[in-house]
C-alpha positions in Angstrom: -41.7 10.4 99.6 -39.7 7.2 100.1 -37.2 6.7 102.8 -33.7 5.1 102.5 -35.1 2.0 104.3 -38.0 1.6 101.9 -35.6 2.0 98.9 -33.3 -0.6 100.4 -36.2 -3.0 100.9 -37.3 -2.6 97.3 -33.8 -3.1 96.0 -33.4 -6.2 98.2 -36.7 -7.6 96.9 -35.5 -7.3 93.3 -32.1 -8.9 94.2 -33.9 -11.8 95.9 -36.3 -12.0 93.0 -33.3 -12.3 90.6 -31.7 -15.0 92.8 -35.0 -17.0 92.9 -35.2 -16.9 89.0 -31.5 -18.0 88.7 -31.9 -20.8 91.3 -35.0 -22.1 89.5 -33.3 -22.1 86.1 -30.2 -23.6 87.6 -32.3 -26.3 89.2 -33.8 -27.3 85.9 -30.4 -27.4 84.2 -29.0 -29.5 87.0 -31.9 -31.9 86.7 -31.3 -32.3 82.9 -27.5 -32.8 83.4 -28.2 -35.3 86.2 -30.7 -37.1 84.0 -28.1 -37.4 81.3 -25.9 -39.3 83.8 -28.6 -41.7 84.9 -28.6 -45.3 83.8 -31.5 -46.1 81.5 -34.2 -48.2 83.1 -37.8 -48.9 82.6 -38.4 -49.6 86.3 -39.7 -46.7 88.4 -37.8 -48.0 91.5 -34.5 -47.9 89.5 -35.3 -44.4 88.3 -36.1 -43.1 91.8 -33.0 -44.8 93.2 -30.8 -43.3 90.6 -32.2 -39.9 91.3 -31.8 -40.2 95.0 -28.2 -41.2 94.7 -27.2 -38.7 91.9 -25.4 -35.7 93.4 -26.3 -33.5 90.4 -30.0 -34.2 90.8 -29.8 -33.7 94.5 -28.1 -30.3 93.8 -31.0 -29.5 91.5 -33.5 -30.3 94.2 -31.7 -28.1 96.7 -31.7 -25.3 94.1 -35.5 -25.8 93.6 -36.0 -25.6 97.4 -33.9 -22.4 97.8 -35.5 -20.8 94.8 -38.9 -21.6 96.2 -38.0 -20.0 99.5 -36.7 -16.9 97.8 -39.8 -16.7 95.6 -42.0 -17.0 98.6 -40.3 -13.9 100.1 -40.9 -12.1 96.8 -44.6 -12.9 96.9 -44.8 -11.1 100.2 -43.6 -8.0 98.5 -44.9 -8.2 94.9 -48.3 -9.2 93.5 -48.5 -12.8 92.2 -50.0 -11.6 88.9 -46.7 -9.7 88.3 -44.2 -11.9 90.0 -45.2 -15.3 88.5 -45.1 -14.3 84.8 -41.8 -12.6 85.3 -40.4 -15.6 87.2 -41.6 -18.1 84.7 -40.6 -16.2 81.5 -37.2 -15.0 82.6 -36.5 -18.5 83.9 -37.5 -19.9 80.5 -35.2 -17.5 78.7 -32.3 -18.4 81.0 -32.8 -22.2 80.6 -33.0 -21.9 76.8 -29.8 -19.8 76.6 -27.8 -22.0 79.0 -29.1 -25.1 77.2 -27.8 -23.7 73.9 -24.5 -22.5 75.3 -23.5 -25.4 77.6 -25.7 -28.4 76.6 -25.3 -27.6 72.9 -29.0 -27.8 72.3 -30.3 -26.3 69.0 -32.3 -23.1 69.0 -34.4 -22.3 65.9 -35.0 -18.8 64.5 -38.7 -19.2 65.6 -37.5 -19.9 69.2 -35.2 -16.9 69.1 -38.2 -14.8 68.0 -40.3 -16.2 70.8 -37.6 -15.4 73.3 -37.7 -11.8 72.0 -41.5 -11.7 72.4 -41.2 -13.1 76.0 -38.7 -10.4 76.9 -41.0 -7.7 75.5 -43.9 -9.3 77.4 -41.9 -9.3 80.7 -41.4 -5.5 80.4 -45.1 -5.1 79.7 -46.1 -7.1 82.7 -43.6 -5.5 85.0 -45.0 -2.0 84.3 
């Protein structure tokens, strides 16, 4: 029999897990948007300087750090063999959907089928 405190802890773990997935996806999207705003250069020093001074990329880095901290908490509560595939696959689905909706990237029917398979796979892994 579970107590209210145990149920609260489980619910909080799933909320933090969802936050970590969203933060990771958001970080990748911000990195892409920030990269689109960077000046083109072949020099690594220029690329690093542009990244270090680009507020969108800095925001992406912060999201990566916060998402990593949240995911670390999740790993205390959930097996890595379950948490990592869910984190990666749902993050992938979010990035593809946001890229399509907001960045106007093209999604092919094959990609849509793959997303469906990923979602089915997530349910299988989560069981």
